[in-house]
Each structure stands twice: as structure tokens, then as C-alpha cells.
N, C-alpha and C positions, 0 to 999 in steps of 0.2 A: 288102196287104204282107205281104212275106214273113220267116216264122217264121226266125228267129235256130237255129240248130240247138245245142242241148249234145250233148256229145259226153262219156259217161260212162266210165268205167274198163274194165268189161267188156267193154260193147259195141262200144265202137274196140281194144282190146286183141287181140279177136278178130279183127279185120282184118286185123292187121299182121305183117309176115315184117322176121327182123332183117337180111339182107341183101339185099334193098328198101329198108331205109330206111339201111343205109350207102353205097347207089347215089344214093339221093336227096339226102344230104348232100353228097356228091362232087357231082355235078349243080348243086348251089345255088355251090358256089364256081366255078363256070366262068358266074356271073352277076356282074353289077359288084358291087364289094367292097360290103359293108357297114355301114352308121351305126349307131355303137351306143352305144347310153347307159348306164352304171350307177351305179344307188346304194346307198352303203350305210349301214347304220345301224346304231348297236351299243348297247348296253347288256347286259355285262358278266354274263353269258355268251353273251346273244342275239342275234340278226341278224336284222333286216330288210331283201333287198336286192330290188330293183327294176331287174330290164334290160329294154330295148326296141333294139329292131331295125329295120333299114328295109333289104330288098334291092327294089332296080327288078326288077321279076318277079315277085317273090316276093309282097309285101306286108309289113304291118307286122305285129308281134308283141308284144305285153306282157307279163310276166311279173314276178310278185309274190309273194316267198317268205318267210315267217316260220321260222328256226332258234332251236328250243330246246332247247338238250340238257338240258334237267332234264325235259323233257315227258315220255318214257318210265317214269319211276319215278312219274309221276300215272297212269297208264294213257292218255299222250292221244299222238298223235304225234308227233314231235320237228319236221317241217318240212310246213307249211300251206302254201296259196296258193291262185292261181287264174292265168290267161293266158285273154288274149281275142286274136283274130286278125280282124285288118281285109283289106278288099281293097287288090293293087295300084293296080286302077283308077282309084275315086275314094273309098276309104279308109272303108267304112261297115263294120261290124261285119258277119263273115262267121258266126264262132262260137267259143263258149266251151268253151274243152275241158279235162274234168279235168285238177287242176296235176299229179297224181301219176302220170298216164298222159303227162304228155308227157318229166316229170321220170327217169322209168323208162326212158324207151326213148330221149331224149335221151341220158343221160348213156354207158349202155351201147351205143347204137350208135356213139357217138365213139370210140370207145374201139376199138371192133368193125373199123371204118374203117381205124383205123393197124395195128389187129395185120391186118389182113388183106392190108397189103402191106409190114408190118416183118415180122413174125411166119413163123419158118419153115415152109414149108406140111406139113412131116412132124412137124410140133409134136404133142405126144403126151400130155405131163403138165403139166395147169397149176393153180398154185395161186393160188386165192384170198384174200388177205387183207382180212378181216373180215367177219365172219357177219351181219350188216344187211341191209334191203332191199334193198341196192345190190347186195351179195354176190350174193342170189337172181338178181336180173337179169342179172347178169355171165353168171353160169350158163349161163341159158340163151340170152342175145347169144352167147358164145363157141359155143355147144352144136351152134349153127346152120351157125357156119362151122367148125367141127373137129368133125365128127359123132363122131370115133373118139378123143376126149381121152378123157383121165382126168383127174377134180378132185378135189382135198386140198384141203381149207380151213383155215386156223391163224384165231384169234380169242384176244383178251389172258384175253375169259373164257368157259371150256372150254361153261360149260353153252350158251351160244348157238350156240359150233358145235353140240353136240350135238342142239341143237333142228334146225338147218338141215338138219343131217347124216337128220333121219328124216326129212326135207320130202324131199326129192329122194336117191332110191335111186342106190347107186353110188356117193355122194360120203365120202371118206373124211375122214379126221380127222388131223391134222399135231399131233403132241406138242410139235416142236420146230420154231423159226421157222427156225434156221439150217437144217439138216436140209432141211427142206420147200423152201426157197430153193434151194439149192445141187442138188436135187433136179429142179428144175422146166425144162421149156422156156417158159412164159410165166408170168410173175408179172403176177398181174394187183391192184390194193391200196386196195381203199377206207374208210379209218380215219379218223378225227377228231383222229388225232396230230399234235401238235404239236412233240414230238421225234421225229427218224428212229427207225424202227424196222428197217429192211429197209438191213444193212451191205454197201458197196461191195465189201470180201474178200469178199461169201459169193456173191458174181456169176460163172456160169461161161461160156464162149464160149457162143457163139450162143443165147444167151436174149433174151428179150425183153419190160422192164421195161413195166408198164402202171400209172400213178400216175393216180388219179381224188382222193383226196378230200382234198385240202388245198386248201382256196377262201379262205383268209383269207392277211394277211400273215405272221402268224404261226407257217402251217401248214407241214409237212413230212414226209413220208415215208421219203424217202431220204436217206442223207448225205453230205457233199462228195464221197468216194471213188466211190461210183456215178456219181455225176454227170461223173467222171473220167472212167471206164472205158467208158461208155458213146456213142455217136451220139445225141446229145439234139434230139425233135421237140416239135412243142406244136400244137394245136389251131389255136390262133390266138396270135397276138404280141400283138396286141394285148388281149387277156384275161389274160395270163399276166402280160407284162415288166410291174414295176411296181404289181402286182395282189396277185401267190401268194407266198408264204415260198418254196415249192419250188424257183422259178425265180429271186425277184427277192435272197432271201438272199444264195445264194453269187455272184449276180453281182455286189452291192456290193461280197461282199467280196471279189472278184476271183476265186474261186474256178475260176467262171468266163467267159468273155467272151460279148459278143453274136455273135461268132463263131462260136462251138462251139452252136450252136444252128444246125441245118441247115434245117429247114424249117416255114412252118406249111400248112394245104391247101387257101393260095389261091399253092401249090407243088404240087400234090398229087403230080407225074412226079418232084420231088425224093424220095416217101415209096418209096425203094427199099431193101434190104439189100444190101451191097456185099460181103459172105461169110457164109458159112454160120457162122464165128469171130463175126464181130462181135459185143457185145451192142447192143441197140437201143434207145431210152428214150422214153417217149412221153408228154406230160402232159399230161391232160383238164382243163384248163380251163372247161370248158365257155362261156357265154356267148349273150348273146340271140339272135344269129343263128343258132344251132343251133338253138335253140326254134324261133322259127320256120319252118327249114326241117322241122323234126321235126309242128311244129305243120302244116303245108302237105301234106305227108305225108299225116299222119291225116287232114285232114278232105279229100283228092282220095280217097284210098279208102275213107272214110264216104260220100262222095257218089254215088260209084262202084256201088254198092251199096245204095244210096235207091229 
């Protein structure tokens, strides 16, 4: 009987490459469209999110995540869970992969694919909004594709920004969010905010805005003005429309229409910048199909070095 591999965080991460992952995600969208099933259960303020995806050619992945915002105050991680990967050929279990490895690489890689296509190639000033674990992952991911960039972090609690800056040499701390947004070429935001933090009046011509944090119907990181000033892209229409407040609230209000959303990753050729002056905005909604593509990439790298 073949032993099912468990791929732990450190050993798995040592094999991975950010640009290689974005190429794998792009290739995954050349395959038949994913079948996706999402289930959300709530016990305010806690969430159980179970996501499953099936892509013909890649197989099946199931990811369950528990999100307990009160955990950090108790010394426990906010997010926990597990990922299982099943064979495309016969449905047998192929691997169990560390949940945090998948989450880190899927989430930041998802945003990086959009930035590689939408942000100006000469972008040098990158602002990270949010000093949590995902902010650190975004620093690593964007550094791989924009090696000459200078990074700044803004966080609502300055002490967390100072801790992050202490871990990442060269990372500056922004004192004022408005000024930091105005001075950035790329703004990548990963917060738990339900009220918009980033104002459209602050945006400047040529910027790329990358929104990650909002995952529930009541969550937003930018206001209506920002959406109105930008060309809007998403990773998946199926996992953003009707699910995430960042998109659904302004759609329901009539602030934006479905036609204002240019494309998702199943139309990657449309992910292009029309001019150096336009503002592009990408909503990273995640989705189990991206967990599947990331899981398959990780298992392929693991198998290749076994």
C-alpha cells in the first residue's frame, strides 16, 4: 500500500517559487472550469469555511478553515484547518498538505498573478496595509516579481507594524494611511475590516490596488469612490459576486454594475493595463479551485524532489 504523503509547512515551502506558482495558477485556468462548492457556518464572530473544488485534469481538493478572531488574544492562531488532495484519475487520496502552507501561498500567489499582469512593470513603491501573517506573505510574493521595489507597511496598531518591520529589513512604517496610499504604485491590503479603510479620493493615476482581506458579506476595504475610479478585476466571478461585501454591497446598491467587472482568471488575456494612467483594482476572493491549483503545484514539487 502506497503511503500517503503529509507535506508540512517548512519542508514544503523550501521547494516553492512565487513566480512558478503564478504560472501554475494561470495554467490551471486553461483547463475546464472548476466545479466549486462552498459552505459557510457562522457563530458570530467565528466562521467555519469549507471549500471543495474539482477540476478535470487536476483532481479534487477539500479545504476546511476555522476563523476565530478572538484566538490571538489567547495565544492561539486565528485560522486553523486542513487540506486534502485527491487523484484526478480515480479519486484516491494523494496527499494531506499543511493548511497554513496552502493558505499562505494560494492567497499571496493569487494576488501576485494579477499584479504581474495589471501593475505597471516599473512599480517601485509598494504599500502593504495590514501587518498580519498575510502581510508578510505579500512582502515575500511581491519581492519575487518586483525585486527593486521599496516596501512600506501601515497597520491600525502600530506595534504590530513595528514587529513586522523588525523582521523584514528595509520595510518602512507609514504613519498616515492617506499619505502612504497617495505615494504608492501598488497598494495591497489584507485586513479584517468591515468598514472601508482606503478612500477612492486618495488614489493616484497608474496605481494598482490589490484587495485581499474581505471574505464575508459584511466586509470591505475600499469605498465606492475607489471602485468607481478603477477598472475592476476579480479572480473568480463565482466566488466574489453574491459572496463578498467588497463586490456585492456596491452591486446591490447600484454603485457598480456587473459590466464594470472586466474579467476573472478564466479570461486571463483580458488582464491587461490599457494605459500607464489608469487605476486597476483586483479583488482576491480566494476559492477552492485556487487551493486545488496550489495543492497540485506543491505536490508536483514535492514529488519531483522525493
